[in-house]
Structures are given as C-alpha cells and as structure tokens.
C-alpha positions in Angstrom: 3.1 -14.7 3.3 6.6 -15.8 2.3 9.5 -17.1 4.3 11.9 -15.0 2.4 14.7 -13.2 4.3 14.9 -9.4 3.7 18.0 -9.7 1.5 16.4 -12.4 -0.7 14.3 -9.8 -2.4 17.3 -8.0 -3.6 17.9 -5.3 -6.2 21.5 -5.4 -7.4 22.8 -2.1 -8.7 26.0 -2.1 -10.8 28.4 0.9 -11.0 27.1 1.5 -14.6 23.4 1.5 -13.4 24.2 3.8 -10.6 25.9 6.2 -13.0 23.0 6.0 -15.5 20.4 6.5 -12.7 22.4 9.4 -11.2 22.6 11.1 -14.6 18.8 10.6 -14.9 18.4 12.4 -11.6 20.6 15.2 -12.8 18.4 15.6 -15.9 15.3 15.9 -13.7 17.0 18.5 -11.6 18.6 20.5 -14.4 17.3 24.1 -14.5 15.0 23.6 -11.5 17.1 25.5 -9.0 16.2 28.9 -7.7 19.3 30.7 -9.1 19.8 32.3 -12.5 18.8 29.9 -15.3 17.6 27.4 -12.7 21.1 26.9 -11.1 21.7 25.3 -7.7 24.0 26.9 -5.1 25.5 23.6 -3.9 25.2 19.9 -3.6 25.2 18.3 -0.1 25.8 14.6 -0.1 24.3 12.5 2.7 27.2 10.3 3.6 28.0 7.7 2.8 25.6 6.5 0.2 24.9 9.9 -1.3 28.5 10.7 -2.2 28.6 8.8 -5.5 25.4 10.3 -6.9 26.3 13.8 -5.5 29.6 13.6 -7.4 27.8 12.7 -10.6 25.2 15.4 -10.1 27.8 18.1 -9.4 29.6 17.2 -12.6 26.4 17.0 -14.7 24.9 20.2 -13.4 28.2 22.1 -13.2 27.9 22.7 -9.5 31.3 23.5 -8.0 30.3 23.7 -4.3 30.0 20.2 -2.7 29.7 19.5 1.0 28.5 16.6 3.1 26.2 15.9 6.0 27.1 12.8 7.9 24.1 11.0 9.4 24.2 7.6 11.1 20.9 5.7 10.9 22.1 2.2 10.1 24.3 -0.4 11.8 24.8 -3.0 9.1 21.2 -3.9 8.2 19.5 -2.6 11.4 18.0 0.9 11.5 18.9 3.1 14.4 17.8 6.5 15.7 19.2 8.9 13.0 21.7 11.5 14.3 23.9 14.1 12.6 27.6 13.4 13.1 28.8 16.3 10.9 26.9 19.2 9.4 27.8 21.1 6.3 29.1 24.7 6.4 26.5 26.9 8.2 27.1 29.9 6.0 26.6 27.9 2.9 23.4 26.1 4.1 21.3 28.8 5.8 17.8 27.4 5.7 18.7 25.2 2.7 17.4 27.6 -0.1 19.1 26.6 -3.4 20.8 23.5 -1.9 20.4 20.0 -3.3 20.5 17.4 -0.6 21.4 14.1 -2.3 21.2 10.5 -1.0 21.3 7.1 -2.8 18.1 5.9 -1.2 15.2 7.0 1.0 13.9 4.0 2.9 11.7 5.0 5.9 12.6 8.7 5.5 14.0 9.1 9.0 17.4 10.2 7.9 16.0 12.9 5.6 13.5 13.9 8.2 16.4 14.8 10.6 18.1 16.8 7.8 14.9 18.6 6.8 14.4 19.9 10.3 17.7 21.8 9.9 17.3 22.8 6.3 13.6 23.1 5.5 14.0 24.9 2.2 16.5 22.5 0.7 15.6 20.3 -2.3 15.8 16.6 -1.3 16.5 14.1 -4.1 17.5 10.4 -4.1 18.3 7.9 -6.8 16.0 5.3 -5.3 12.9 5.6 -3.1 10.8 3.3 -1.1 7.1 4.0 -0.4 7.5 4.9 3.3 10.2 7.5 2.6 9.0 8.8 -0.7 7.1 11.8 0.9 10.5 13.1 2.2 11.9 13.7 -1.3 10.9 16.0 -4.1 12.8 14.2 -6.8 13.8 10.6 -7.3 14.4 8.2 -10.2 13.3 4.7 -9.3 10.8 3.4 -6.8 11.3 0.0 -5.3 9.1 -1.9 -2.9 9.5 -1.4 0.9 10.7 -5.0 1.3 13.4 -4.8 -1.3 17.0 -4.7 -0.2 19.2 -2.7 -2.5 22.7 -3.9 -3.0 24.8 -1.0 -4.0 28.1 -1.5 -5.9 30.3 -0.1 -3.1 28.9 -2.8 -0.8 29.6 -5.7 -3.1 32.6 -7.7 -4.1 33.0 -9.8 -7.2 33.2 -13.5 -6.6 32.5 -16.8 -8.3 28.9 -18.1 -8.0 28.0 -21.8 -8.6 25.6 -22.4 -11.5 22.0 -23.2 -10.5 22.4 -26.8 -11.6 25.9 -27.2 -10.0 29.1 -28.1 -11.7 29.6 -30.8 -14.3 
C-alpha cells in the first residue's frame, strides 16, 4: 500500500508522443474498415480528448468525413455519470457500421459504453487504455495501469521546475 496521490503516478504525454501514438493507431486501423479496400466511412471524435487523435487518423487514413460526439463524464479529476451533450449526424451514423469512434483514453469504459448503446456496430479505438475500460475498445496502442493518471499535452503548461537538489 502506498500513500501516493492519484496524480503522483503520472504518465506525461508530449505533443510529439501523442502524434506518434496516434499514427501508430492509424497503422493498426488501416485497411480494416468495411468499405472498399478496407476504407472507413467517417471518424467520430469523442470530445474533447479524442479530437487530436481523430484529426491525425483522418489525415493518415484519408478520411474526409469527421464529426464529434460530446460526452461529459469528468468534472476536473472526478468521474460523473456519462451523458451525451451532442450526437453526430444521424444519417451518417446509422448503427455505426463503418464508423471509427476515437478517444484519447478509455479509463473505466463508461463513456464508450454510453456511445456503444447508440452505435453498436461502430469500431471503437483509443490511443491509451486502462484495464477496466479495455473491453470497450477493439483497437488501442498503449495500455497503462488503472492507477496511472495521464497528463495530456493540451492539459499542461510549460513552466520552470526546481532541480531535485535545489538551486546552487
């Protein structure tokens, strides 16, 4: 048992790492869609964290149709009951067939569980996955422990940090 705070077991992701990992996700998804030559119909980003990887996937996989689904499941670092604030285009989505639903992270899986109820045939993919949420995604790049807090680059600011041994 440790006396560590949740944020003390942190995994810091730089913009460059997010780009590399999102491209790796694109490589895993390439030619695995149900369309001609394994194409996907569209990318749907789970806002807000899924927007960056969805943009990268859309570019890498040459997908021109991009939409968002807005789900609120966090208030700062506290998880809430997940609820859809904005759904993607109904005609585009149907039951989700041929659609890539992309998020940055699956934690407990509650957010994706809500989305999956609406679009059961969509393909769910995340850049990072924690053990509790892993069953909710078909494709991911990196697994992290459940007690790891991921610090994404859009949540961080650059600032001076004192050396471990202090200043001289």
